[in-house]
C-alpha positions as CSV (number, residue, x, y, z in Angstrom):
1,M,-50.6,-266.2,-96.7
2,K,-54.2,-265.1,-96.1
3,I,-54.6,-262.3,-98.7
4,L,-52.3,-260.8,-101.3
5,G,-53.2,-257.3,-102.5
6,I,-52.2,-256.1,-106.0
7,G,-52.7,-252.4,-106.6
8,N,-51.4,-248.9,-107.4
9,A,-48.3,-248.2,-105.2
10,I,-48.8,-244.5,-104.5
11,V,-47.0,-242.5,-101.9
12,D,-49.3,-240.0,-100.1
13,V,-47.3,-236.8,-99.6
14,I,-49.1,-234.5,-97.2
15,C,-48.3,-230.8,-97.3
16,K,-49.7,-227.7,-95.7
17,V,-50.3,-224.8,-98.2
18,N,-52.1,-221.5,-98.2
19,E,-55.2,-220.7,-100.4
20,S,-53.0,-218.8,-102.9
21,F,-51.1,-222.0,-103.8
22,I,-54.3,-223.7,-104.9
23,E,-55.2,-220.7,-107.1
24,Q,-51.7,-220.3,-108.5
25,N,-51.7,-223.9,-109.6
26,N,-55.2,-223.7,-111.2
27,L,-56.6,-226.4,-108.8
28,T,-60.2,-226.8,-107.7
29,K,-60.2,-227.0,-103.9
30,G,-61.5,-230.2,-102.4
31,T,-61.1,-232.3,-105.7
32,M,-58.5,-234.7,-107.1
33,K,-56.6,-233.9,-110.3
34,L,-54.6,-236.4,-112.3
35,I,-51.3,-235.0,-113.5
36,F,-49.7,-236.7,-116.5
37,D,-46.7,-234.4,-117.0
38,D,-43.7,-235.5,-114.9
39,E,-42.2,-232.0,-115.1
40,E,-45.4,-230.2,-114.0
41,F,-45.5,-232.6,-111.0
42,K,-41.9,-232.1,-110.0
43,T,-42.3,-228.3,-110.2
44,M,-45.3,-228.5,-107.8
45,L,-43.5,-230.8,-105.4
46,S,-40.5,-228.5,-105.3
47,N,-42.6,-225.6,-104.1
48,V,-44.1,-227.3,-101.1
49,K,-42.9,-228.3,-97.6
50,I,-43.6,-231.9,-97.0
51,E,-45.1,-232.6,-93.6
52,K,-45.5,-236.4,-93.9
53,T,-45.2,-239.3,-96.4
54,I,-47.4,-242.4,-96.1
55,S,-47.5,-245.5,-98.3
56,G,-50.9,-245.2,-99.9
57,G,-53.1,-246.7,-102.7
58,S,-56.5,-248.1,-102.3
59,V,-55.8,-251.8,-102.0
60,A,-52.6,-251.1,-100.0
61,N,-54.7,-249.3,-97.4
62,S,-57.0,-252.3,-97.2
63,I,-54.0,-254.7,-96.8
64,V,-52.5,-252.6,-94.0
65,G,-55.9,-252.7,-92.3
66,L,-56.0,-256.5,-92.6
67,S,-52.4,-256.6,-91.1
68,Q,-53.5,-254.4,-88.2
69,L,-56.3,-257.0,-87.5
70,G,-53.6,-259.7,-87.2
71,N,-53.8,-261.3,-90.6
72,K,-50.7,-262.5,-92.6
73,V,-50.9,-260.4,-95.8
74,G,-48.7,-259.2,-98.7
75,F,-48.7,-256.7,-101.5
76,I,-47.5,-256.3,-105.0
77,G,-47.2,-252.8,-106.5
78,K,-44.8,-251.2,-108.9
79,V,-42.4,-248.5,-107.6
80,S,-39.1,-247.1,-108.9
81,D,-35.8,-247.3,-107.1
82,D,-35.9,-243.7,-105.9
83,E,-36.4,-242.0,-102.6
84,L,-40.2,-242.2,-102.5
85,G,-40.0,-245.9,-103.7
86,S,-37.8,-246.7,-100.7
87,K,-40.2,-244.9,-98.4
88,Y,-43.1,-246.8,-99.9
89,E,-41.4,-250.2,-99.2
90,E,-40.4,-249.1,-95.7
91,G,-43.9,-247.9,-94.9
92,L,-45.4,-251.3,-95.8
93,K,-42.8,-253.3,-93.9
94,S,-43.4,-251.2,-90.8
95,E,-47.0,-252.4,-90.9
96,N,-46.0,-256.1,-91.2
97,V,-47.0,-256.3,-94.8
98,E,-44.8,-258.5,-96.9
99,Y,-43.8,-256.6,-100.1
100,F,-43.3,-258.9,-103.1
101,Y,-41.6,-256.5,-105.5
102,S,-38.0,-255.9,-106.3
103,K,-37.7,-252.3,-107.3
104,K,-35.3,-251.0,-110.0
105,K,-34.7,-247.7,-111.7
106,E,-37.7,-247.1,-113.9
107,E,-38.3,-244.5,-116.6
108,L,-41.0,-242.9,-114.5
109,P,-40.7,-242.1,-110.8
110,T,-42.7,-243.7,-108.0
111,G,-46.4,-242.8,-108.1
112,T,-47.3,-239.9,-105.8
113,C,-50.5,-238.3,-104.5
114,L,-49.8,-234.8,-103.3
115,I,-52.3,-234.0,-100.6
116,L,-52.5,-230.2,-100.1
117,V,-54.1,-229.2,-96.8
118,T,-55.3,-225.6,-96.6
119,P,-55.8,-223.7,-93.3
120,D,-59.5,-224.7,-93.3
121,S,-58.5,-228.4,-93.3
122,E,-59.8,-229.0,-96.8
123,R,-57.8,-231.5,-98.8
124,T,-57.0,-231.0,-102.5
125,M,-55.2,-233.9,-104.2
126,C,-52.9,-234.0,-107.2
127,T,-52.1,-237.6,-108.3
128,F,-49.2,-238.5,-110.6
129,L,-49.4,-242.3,-111.2
130,G,-45.8,-242.5,-112.4
131,T,-44.6,-246.1,-112.7
132,A,-47.4,-247.5,-110.5
133,G,-49.7,-247.7,-113.6
134,K,-47.1,-249.5,-115.7
135,I,-47.4,-252.8,-113.8
136,N,-46.9,-255.8,-116.1
137,E,-47.2,-259.6,-115.9
138,N,-43.5,-259.9,-115.1
139,D,-44.1,-257.9,-111.9
140,V,-46.6,-260.6,-110.7
141,D,-45.1,-263.7,-109.2
142,K,-47.5,-266.6,-109.8
143,D,-46.0,-268.7,-107.0
144,V,-46.8,-266.0,-104.5
145,I,-50.3,-265.8,-105.9
146,K,-50.8,-269.6,-105.7
147,N,-49.6,-269.6,-102.1
148,S,-52.2,-267.0,-101.0
149,E,-55.7,-268.0,-100.0
150,M,-57.1,-264.9,-101.9
151,I,-55.9,-262.0,-104.0
152,F,-57.5,-258.5,-103.7
153,L,-57.4,-256.3,-106.8
154,E,-58.5,-252.7,-107.5
155,G,-60.3,-251.2,-110.4
156,Y,-58.0,-248.2,-110.4
157,L,-55.2,-250.5,-111.7
158,W,-57.0,-252.1,-114.5
159,D,-56.1,-250.7,-117.9
160,E,-55.7,-252.0,-121.5
161,G,-52.2,-253.4,-122.3
162,E,-49.7,-254.4,-119.7
163,P,-51.8,-253.8,-116.5
164,K,-54.6,-256.0,-118.1
165,K,-52.1,-258.8,-118.7
166,A,-50.9,-258.5,-115.1
167,F,-54.5,-258.8,-113.9
168,E,-55.2,-261.8,-116.1
169,K,-52.0,-263.6,-114.9
170,A,-53.0,-262.9,-111.2
171,I,-56.6,-264.1,-111.7
172,N,-55.7,-267.2,-113.6
173,N,-53.3,-268.4,-110.8
174,A,-55.4,-267.3,-107.8
175,N,-57.3,-269.6,-105.4
176,K,-59.9,-266.9,-104.9
177,V,-60.4,-263.4,-106.3
178,A,-61.8,-260.3,-104.6
179,M,-61.9,-256.9,-106.3
180,S,-63.0,-253.4,-105.6
181,L,-64.5,-251.5,-108.6
182,S,-62.8,-248.4,-107.1
183,D,-64.6,-245.5,-108.8
184,Q,-67.5,-244.7,-111.1
185,F,-65.0,-243.2,-113.6
186,C,-63.3,-246.6,-113.7
187,V,-66.6,-248.4,-114.2
188,D,-67.8,-246.1,-117.0
189,R,-64.4,-246.4,-118.7
190,H,-64.2,-250.2,-118.6
191,K,-67.8,-251.2,-118.2
192,K,-67.7,-254.2,-120.6
193,H,-64.6,-255.7,-119.0
194,F,-65.7,-255.0,-115.4
195,L,-69.1,-256.7,-116.1
196,D,-67.2,-259.8,-117.4
197,L,-65.0,-259.8,-114.3
198,V,-68.0,-259.5,-111.9
199,K,-70.0,-262.2,-113.7
200,N,-67.3,-264.7,-114.5
201,K,-64.0,-264.1,-112.7
202,L,-64.5,-262.6,-109.2
203,D,-65.6,-264.5,-106.1
204,I,-66.1,-261.2,-104.1
205,T,-67.0,-257.8,-105.5
206,F,-66.8,-254.6,-103.6
207,A,-68.6,-251.5,-105.0
208,N,-70.7,-248.5,-103.9
209,E,-74.3,-248.1,-105.0
210,H,-73.5,-245.7,-107.9
211,E,-70.8,-247.9,-109.3
212,M,-73.0,-251.0,-109.3
213,M,-76.0,-249.1,-110.8
214,S,-73.7,-247.7,-113.5
215,L,-72.2,-251.2,-114.2
216,I,-75.5,-252.8,-115.1
217,D,-77.3,-249.6,-116.2
218,A,-79.9,-250.1,-113.4
219,K,-82.9,-247.9,-113.0
220,D,-83.2,-248.4,-109.3
221,F,-81.4,-250.3,-106.5
222,N,-83.8,-253.3,-106.7
223,D,-82.2,-254.0,-110.2
224,V,-78.8,-254.2,-108.5
225,V,-80.0,-256.6,-105.8
226,N,-81.7,-258.9,-108.4
227,F,-78.6,-258.9,-110.6
228,A,-76.3,-259.7,-107.6
229,K,-78.6,-262.6,-106.6
230,T,-78.2,-264.3,-110.0
231,L,-74.4,-264.3,-109.7
232,K,-74.2,-266.8,-106.8
233,K,-71.1,-264.9,-105.7
234,I,-70.5,-262.5,-102.8
235,V,-71.3,-258.9,-103.7
236,I,-70.9,-256.1,-101.1
237,I,-72.3,-252.7,-101.8
238,T,-71.7,-249.7,-99.6
239,R,-74.6,-247.1,-99.6
240,G,-73.3,-244.1,-97.7
241,E,-75.7,-243.1,-94.9
242,K,-77.9,-246.2,-95.6
243,G,-75.0,-248.5,-94.5
244,A,-74.0,-251.6,-96.5
245,I,-75.5,-254.7,-98.0
246,S,-74.0,-258.1,-98.8
247,I,-75.7,-260.4,-101.3
248,F,-74.8,-264.1,-101.9
249,G,-77.5,-265.9,-103.9
250,N,-80.7,-265.3,-102.0
251,E,-79.0,-264.5,-98.8
252,V,-79.2,-260.7,-98.3
253,N,-77.8,-258.9,-95.2
254,E,-77.9,-255.2,-94.4
255,N,-76.5,-253.0,-91.7
256,G,-76.8,-249.3,-90.9
257,V,-74.2,-246.7,-90.0
258,E,-73.0,-245.4,-86.7
259,K,-74.7,-242.2,-85.6
260,N,-73.3,-239.0,-84.2
261,L,-69.7,-239.4,-85.3
262,N,-67.1,-236.8,-85.3
263,I,-66.2,-237.1,-89.0
264,K,-62.9,-235.5,-89.9
265,D,-61.9,-237.1,-93.2
266,L,-63.7,-239.6,-95.5
267,T,-60.4,-240.7,-97.2
268,G,-60.0,-244.5,-96.8
269,A,-63.6,-245.2,-95.7
270,G,-64.2,-247.8,-98.5
271,D,-60.7,-249.2,-98.2
272,L,-61.0,-249.9,-94.5
273,F,-64.5,-251.2,-94.9
274,A,-63.1,-253.8,-97.3
275,S,-60.4,-254.7,-94.6
276,G,-63.0,-255.4,-92.1
277,F,-65.3,-257.4,-94.3
278,L,-62.4,-259.5,-95.7
279,H,-61.0,-260.1,-92.2
280,G,-64.4,-261.5,-91.2
281,H,-64.6,-263.6,-94.3
282,I,-61.2,-265.3,-94.0
283,N,-61.9,-265.9,-90.3
284,K,-65.2,-267.6,-91.1
285,L,-67.6,-265.0,-89.7
286,N,-71.1,-264.9,-91.1
287,H,-71.9,-262.1,-93.6
288,L,-73.7,-259.8,-91.2
289,E,-70.7,-260.1,-88.8
290,C,-68.4,-259.3,-91.8
291,L,-70.5,-256.2,-92.6
292,N,-70.3,-255.1,-89.0
293,K,-66.5,-255.5,-88.9
294,G,-66.3,-253.4,-92.1
295,R,-68.4,-250.7,-90.5
296,E,-66.3,-250.8,-87.4
297,M,-63.1,-250.2,-89.4
298,S,-64.5,-247.5,-91.7
299,T,-66.1,-245.7,-88.7
300,K,-62.6,-245.5,-87.0
301,V,-60.8,-244.2,-90.1
302,I,-63.3,-241.4,-90.9
303,Q,-62.9,-239.9,-87.4
304,Q,-59.2,-239.2,-88.0
305,I,-57.1,-237.6,-90.8
306,G,-55.7,-240.0,-93.4
307,A,-56.5,-243.4,-94.8
308,R,-54.6,-245.5,-92.3
309,L,-55.4,-246.3,-88.7
């Protein structure tokens, strides 16, 4: 297998709601809220009409993108044996992603992201991680990892305790390790551990400019470039309207962004950028070609609704 993704198994549940629903549930339009109370989430879910369910999660989105580009890929993510867990598994299999997880009835339900779409097309998200965030080392099959050319991890999944042990088992048995830092909140929360991963454990790191600057407490972007050069590993940094940059020792490549796009939804832009870059990397393209493949994939996804092509 080319790449095995390990990440949060989250079902995206898309619902159309009116403005009053946002107000009644004390939500801030256009933002993402984490919900920790199972009952609160169930109540919210029971009051909406579901339009569509999609197997989501950051790394899962990237893995689906890699499958669509013709690569043999797989995914490990924890779900419960419930209706949404079954839909999650079906969704991955329909995209030719091999799913290496045997679901069973868990204490917590399958992780869900409720995407509430108001009449103005704005998306407000409520995420209940459920059992996705409870992944442990027993959920990770080391033989599957050893038989993969590379594993791809997400910062969203990293947490003290069981998830950390699952990460360590995966990394210790992997041939090559790529990881996305995922979010500045994750970086700030786990800075010491993430810095150790980037310096000592990862072969490829994906991050945006703010995440990398936060990680090393940089004063400007030159600090980031100089830090990345010392690692002698591949670091890819997305920079919004400035495009993206890849750094590998003293080899630095940059590309810009496509102009005059009909942007509909930025969800999944980073996930699909990673798909494109990793596709290029495992198919032996040079780093500039990898960046351009990443741009091609992210450009496609932001001109449609949702994080999957």
